[in-house]
C-alpha positions in Angstrom: -11.8 35.4 86.5 -10.1 35.0 83.2 -10.8 31.9 81.4 -8.7 29.6 79.8 -8.5 26.5 78.1 -7.9 24.1 80.5 -10.5 25.7 83.1 -13.2 25.8 80.1 -12.1 22.2 79.0 -12.8 21.1 82.5 -16.5 22.9 82.8 -17.4 21.6 79.4 -16.7 18.1 80.0 -18.4 18.0 83.5 -21.8 19.1 81.6 -21.8 18.6 77.9 -22.3 16.0 75.2 -20.9 17.0 72.1 -22.3 15.8 68.9 -20.4 13.3 66.5 -17.9 12.7 69.2 -17.2 9.6 71.3 -16.4 11.5 74.6 -14.0 9.0 75.9 -11.7 10.4 73.0 -11.5 13.5 75.0 -9.7 11.7 78.0 -6.4 12.0 75.2 -7.9 14.4 72.7 -8.3 17.9 74.2 -11.3 20.2 73.4 -10.2 23.5 71.8 -12.3 26.4 73.3 -12.4 29.1 71.1 -12.7 32.7 72.0 -13.3 34.7 68.7 -13.3 34.0 65.0 -12.0 36.6 62.5 -11.6 35.8 58.3 -10.7 32.2 57.8 -9.2 32.1 61.6 -10.6 30.7 65.1 -8.7 31.7 68.1 -8.7 29.9 71.5 -8.0 31.2 74.7 -4.5 31.1 74.9 -3.9 33.0 71.5 -3.4 29.9 69.4 -5.0 30.6 66.1 -6.4 27.7 63.4 -7.2 28.2 59.8 -11.0 27.0 59.7 -10.3 24.3 56.2 -13.7 22.8 57.0 -15.6 26.0 57.3 -17.0 24.9 60.7 -18.7 21.8 59.2 -19.3 23.4 55.8 -21.3 26.3 56.9 -19.1 29.6 56.9 -18.7 31.3 53.7 -17.4 34.6 54.1 -15.4 34.4 57.2 -16.3 34.5 60.8 -17.4 37.4 62.3 -18.1 39.3 59.0 -18.2 43.0 59.2 -21.1 43.4 56.7 -23.4 40.4 57.9 -22.8 41.8 61.6 -24.1 45.1 61.0 -27.5 43.6 59.1 -28.0 41.4 61.9 -27.7 44.7 64.1 -29.8 46.5 62.1 -32.2 43.6 62.1 -32.0 43.2 66.2 -33.5 46.7 66.8 -36.6 45.9 64.9 -37.8 42.2 65.2 -36.1 39.3 66.5 -38.7 36.6 65.9 -42.4 36.1 65.3 -44.7 33.4 64.8 -44.8 32.4 60.9 -48.2 31.1 60.7 -50.6 33.9 59.8 -48.0 36.5 59.9 -44.9 37.2 57.8 -42.0 39.6 57.6 -40.1 41.6 54.9 -36.7 39.7 55.2 -38.1 36.6 54.5 -40.5 37.9 51.3 -37.3 39.7 49.9 -35.3 36.0 50.5 -37.9 33.9 49.2 -38.1 36.1 46.0 -34.3 36.4 45.7 -34.1 32.5 46.2 -36.6 31.6 43.6 -34.9 33.8 41.0 -31.2 32.2 41.6 -32.3 28.4 41.7 -33.0 26.5 38.7 -36.3 27.4 36.9 -39.7 26.1 38.0 -38.7 26.1 41.9 -41.4 28.8 42.5 -42.4 28.4 45.9 -40.2 28.4 49.5 -41.1 26.6 52.5 -38.9 27.1 55.6 -37.4 25.3 58.7 -34.3 25.0 60.9 -31.8 22.9 59.6 -30.6 20.6 56.6 -32.3 17.7 58.2 -35.4 19.0 59.0 -35.2 20.4 55.4 -34.7 16.9 54.1 -37.8 15.9 56.5 -40.3 18.6 54.9 -39.5 17.3 51.3 -40.0 13.4 52.1 -42.8 14.1 53.7 -44.2 16.8 51.4 -43.5 14.3 48.2 -45.2 11.2 49.8 -48.3 13.6 50.8 -48.5 14.9 47.5 -48.8 11.7 46.1 -51.3 10.8 48.5 -53.4 13.8 47.8 -53.5 12.2 44.3 -54.8 9.0 45.5 -51.7 7.0 45.6 -50.0 5.5 48.5 -46.1 5.2 47.7 -44.4 4.5 50.6 -40.4 4.0 49.5 -38.1 6.4 49.1 -34.6 6.1 46.7 -31.5 7.3 47.4 -27.6 6.7 46.1 -25.4 4.4 48.1 -22.9 6.0 50.0 -25.6 8.7 50.7 -26.0 11.1 53.6 -29.0 13.3 54.2 -28.9 13.8 57.9 -29.7 12.3 61.2 -33.2 13.1 62.2 -35.3 9.9 61.4 -36.5 10.4 58.0 -33.3 11.4 57.0 -31.4 9.0 58.4 -33.5 6.3 56.7 -33.2 7.4 53.4 -28.9 7.7 53.7 -26.8 4.9 53.3 -23.5 5.5 55.7 -23.6 3.0 58.0 -21.8 4.7 60.5 -24.6 6.9 61.5 -27.6 4.5 60.4 -27.2 0.9 61.2 -28.1 1.2 65.0 -31.3 2.5 64.1 -32.4 -0.1 61.4 -35.2 -1.2 63.2 -37.1 2.1 63.4 -36.2 3.1 60.0 -38.8 4.0 57.1 -38.6 2.1 54.2 -35.9 3.1 51.4 -34.2 1.4 48.5 -30.4 2.4 47.6 -29.1 2.4 44.1 -25.6 2.7 43.0 -23.6 5.9 43.1 -21.4 6.4 39.7 -17.9 4.7 41.4 -15.9 7.8 40.2 -16.1 11.0 38.7 -15.7 9.7 35.0 -18.3 9.9 32.4 -18.2 6.1 31.9 -18.9 5.4 35.5 -22.1 7.0 35.1 -24.2 4.1 32.7 -24.6 1.0 34.7 -25.9 3.0 37.8 -28.5 5.1 35.5 -29.4 1.2 34.0 -29.9 0.0 37.3 -31.8 3.2 38.7 -34.1 2.7 35.4 -34.5 -1.5 36.5 -35.8 -0.4 39.9 -37.8 2.4 38.8 -39.8 -0.4 35.9 -40.2 -2.8 38.8 -41.5 -0.3 41.4 -41.8 3.3 40.5 -45.7 3.2 41.7 -44.2 2.4 45.0 -41.6 5.0 45.1 -42.2 8.9 46.0 -38.9 10.3 45.3 -35.7 9.8 44.5 -33.3 12.3 46.6 -29.4 12.6 46.1 -26.7 15.2 46.9 -25.6 16.4 43.8 -22.1 15.4 42.4 -20.4 15.6 45.9 -21.7 12.8 48.8 -20.2 15.1 51.5 -20.5 13.0 54.9 -19.9 9.6 52.1 -16.1 10.4 52.4 -16.4 13.4 49.8 -17.4 10.8 46.8 -17.6 12.6 43.8 -19.4 11.9 40.4 -20.2 13.0 36.9 -22.7 15.7 36.0 -24.1 13.5 33.4 -25.9 11.1 36.2 -27.9 14.2 37.3 -29.0 14.5 33.8 -30.2 10.9 33.4 -31.5 10.8 36.5 -33.9 13.9 35.9 -35.1 12.2 32.5 -35.9 8.7 34.3 -37.8 10.1 37.3 -39.6 12.3 35.1 -40.4 9.3 32.8 -41.7 7.2 35.9 -43.6 10.0 37.5 -41.0 9.8 40.8 -39.9 13.3 42.3 -36.6 14.5 42.5 -35.1 15.8 45.6 -31.8 17.9 45.5 -29.9 17.7 48.5 -28.1 21.1 48.2 -27.4 21.5 52.3 -23.8 21.2 51.9 -23.1 21.6 48.0 -25.1 25.0 47.7 -23.9 28.5 47.5 -20.8 28.5 45.5 -19.2 25.3 47.2 -18.9 23.5 43.6 -17.7 26.7 41.5 -21.7 27.4 40.7 -24.0 28.7 42.8 -25.7 25.5 43.1 -24.4 22.0 42.1 -27.7 21.2 39.5 -26.0 23.9 37.5 -23.3 21.9 36.5 -25.9 19.5 34.8 -28.6 21.8 33.7 -31.3 20.2 35.6 -34.2 21.4 37.7 -35.6 19.2 40.6 -39.1 18.9 41.9 -37.4 19.8 45.4 -34.1 21.5 46.3 -33.0 21.4 50.1 -31.0 24.4 51.0 -29.4 24.9 54.4 -25.5 25.4 55.7 -24.1 28.3 53.4 -27.5 29.8 53.2 -27.1 32.1 56.2 -23.3 32.4 55.4 -22.4 30.0 59.0 -24.1 32.3 61.3 -27.5 31.0 62.2 -29.7 28.1 61.8 -32.2 28.3 58.7 -33.3 25.8 55.7 -35.5 26.3 53.3 -37.0 23.6 50.9 -38.0 25.2 47.4 -40.5 23.1 44.8 -42.7 23.7 42.1 -46.1 25.1 41.7 -47.3 21.5 40.6 -46.5 20.5 44.2 -47.7 23.5 45.7 -50.9 23.0 43.9 -51.8 20.0 45.7 -52.1 21.2 48.8 -54.2 24.6 47.8 -57.8 23.8 49.2 -60.4 24.3 51.6 -58.8 23.4 54.8 -58.8 19.9 55.6 -56.9 17.7 57.7 -56.2 15.4 54.9 -54.8 17.5 52.3 -53.0 20.2 54.1 -49.8 20.2 54.9 -49.5 20.3 58.8 -45.6 20.6 59.7 -44.1 23.7 61.5 -41.0 24.5 63.6 -41.3 27.3 66.3 -38.2 29.3 64.8 -39.6 28.6 61.0 -38.7 32.0 59.0 -36.8 33.8 62.1 -36.0 37.1 60.7 -32.7 37.3 61.9 -31.5 34.4 60.0 -33.4 35.6 56.9 -31.7 38.8 57.5 -28.2 36.9 57.5 -29.2 35.0 54.4 -30.1 38.0 52.7 -26.6 39.6 53.7 -24.9 36.8 52.1 -26.6 36.8 48.9 -25.9 40.5 49.0 -22.3 39.5 49.5 -22.6 36.8 46.2 -23.9 39.6 43.8 -21.8 42.7 44.9 -18.8 41.2 45.2 -18.8 38.6 42.2 -18.0 35.9 44.4 -18.5 33.4 41.7 -16.1 34.8 39.2 -13.5 35.6 42.4 -13.0 31.7 43.4 -12.4 30.5 40.0 -8.8 30.9 40.2 -8.3 29.8 43.8 -10.4 26.7 42.3 -7.8 26.1 39.6 -5.0 26.9 42.2 -6.3 24.3 44.7 -6.1 22.1 41.8 -2.6 22.5 41.1 -1.5 22.3 44.7 -3.4 19.1 45.2 -1.3 17.2 42.5 1.9 16.6 44.9 -0.2 14.4 46.9 -0.8 12.0 43.7 2.8 10.6 44.4 2.8 9.6 47.8 2.3 5.8 48.3 0.1 6.2 51.0 -2.5 8.3 48.6 -5.3 6.3 46.9 -6.8 9.0 45.4 -7.3 13.2 45.0 -10.5 14.5 43.8 -12.1 17.9 43.5 -15.1 19.5 42.9 -14.9 23.2 43.0 -13.6 24.4 46.3 -14.3 20.6 47.9 -11.2 18.4 47.5 -10.3 15.5 49.4 -7.4 13.0 49.4 -8.1 9.4 50.0 -5.3 7.3 52.4 -4.8 3.5 51.9 -3.1 1.1 53.4 -4.4 1.5 57.1 -6.7 -0.2 59.5 -9.7 1.4 60.7 -8.6 0.8 64.5 -5.5 2.8 63.6 -7.5 6.2 63.5 -5.2 7.8 61.1 -7.5 10.8 60.2 -7.2 11.2 64.1 -3.6 11.5 63.7 -3.9 14.0 61.0 -6.3 16.2 62.6 -3.9 16.4 65.7 -1.2 17.2 63.5 -3.5 20.1 61.7 -4.4 21.5 65.4 -0.5 21.4 66.6 0.3 23.3 63.4 -2.4 25.9 63.3 -5.3 24.2 60.6 -8.5 22.8 61.6 -9.2 19.8 59.2 -11.0 17.0 60.9 -10.8 13.9 58.4 -13.7 11.9 57.4 -12.4 8.6 58.5 -9.3 7.8 56.3 -10.2 10.7 54.1 -8.6 14.3 54.4 -10.8 17.0 52.8 -10.4 20.7 52.5 -13.8 22.8 52.4 -12.5 26.3 53.4 -14.4 29.5 53.1 -14.7 30.9 50.1 -12.6 34.3 51.2 -9.7 32.1 51.8 -6.6 33.8 50.4 -3.8 31.9 48.2 -1.3 32.4 51.2 -3.9 30.6 53.7 -4.5 27.8 50.7 -0.7 27.5 50.9 -0.5 26.8 54.6 -3.8 24.8 54.4 -2.4 22.1 52.2 1.4 22.4 53.5 0.2 21.2 57.2 -2.3 18.5 55.3 0.7 17.3 53.2 3.3 16.9 56.0 0.6 15.7 58.3 -0.1 12.7 55.6 3.8 12.2 55.2 4.4 12.2 58.8 2.0 9.1 58.8 4.8 6.9 56.5 7.2 7.3 59.3 5.1 6.5 62.1 
């Protein structure tokens, strides 16, 4: 029997609970069953095509069904699909680790693999705490920025600060302290938050294992952006007070901010860097935590349960995922991707100017290939983001706003013509709100 949108929607709703979704919404908001993807487009079972303006939750870099990545997966599939990664290894993960160490900030010389961004954050948090414990210090607290988001497993959720995700689970959270994020991306906004960060480190630094932050862009935090000078100051202060710095580059890594990693805008090197999402070009789950030799050395010893880092995932270092990640890095290298996106970043910036004159727009901001339009004058119960989302789907663009923030994070291969359509549809969706 030929499949149809309606048939698949009915079957789905009878058995599936979707993530980040109030399922009751689907009484009036149809699911979109996707049959195929190619380039920046997704296509449903009725032939409707949608520009994937959010890279399917910020993961896709080089388009759906990329021919080069597909070919590399097929090659690997004929040789090895998976193997236990305790006591065994394989060539794709060795090659990937060598390449990541080469392209990430200086001093990050060891790789620990996991399955997804949240799991990577959990690894970094546990490893930081365990490092201090191995040195005879108990440091039960973590620092993070206000408005931050680091994932939805319990540890990652605990160091985040987006109430929508976290508040329900307050009673079972590990302890964390939030310090202010700069209120905007100006240089001037950096000073007071750094002063507050130093005050907290002075008072409680001996209790704190690490400061974790999303460099430059708090993606799930409504695409809030801040100046690289904050990273410079935070790195200086964490070193001064003996606290680790964890850079959560799960969303900002791999060209999204205009450089390979957001930390490069500030010229800093953290103690830990967490990577996922774009690591495999949007194909397969994989994350990696890079750390310094100093951290690695504190766990290198004769086997004891107390000093060894006993953390694992069944699919750690999956060869298919690692092969996909290597193919992704191949494309960056062979096609000079960072150079190619520079004119697109400039072009998007110019196209965004038209939003600034709209009376229902509070702010327009951009960092590389990430941009956002923040709306004003609406109550939460109006769910204006949902209205723009539906308008986008009706006109061939997948937007999926963050509340009252309409944002773009398209695949890096998006063309100028596709940028035009993406932004035009969003503009019309926003202006329609003025008359609805």
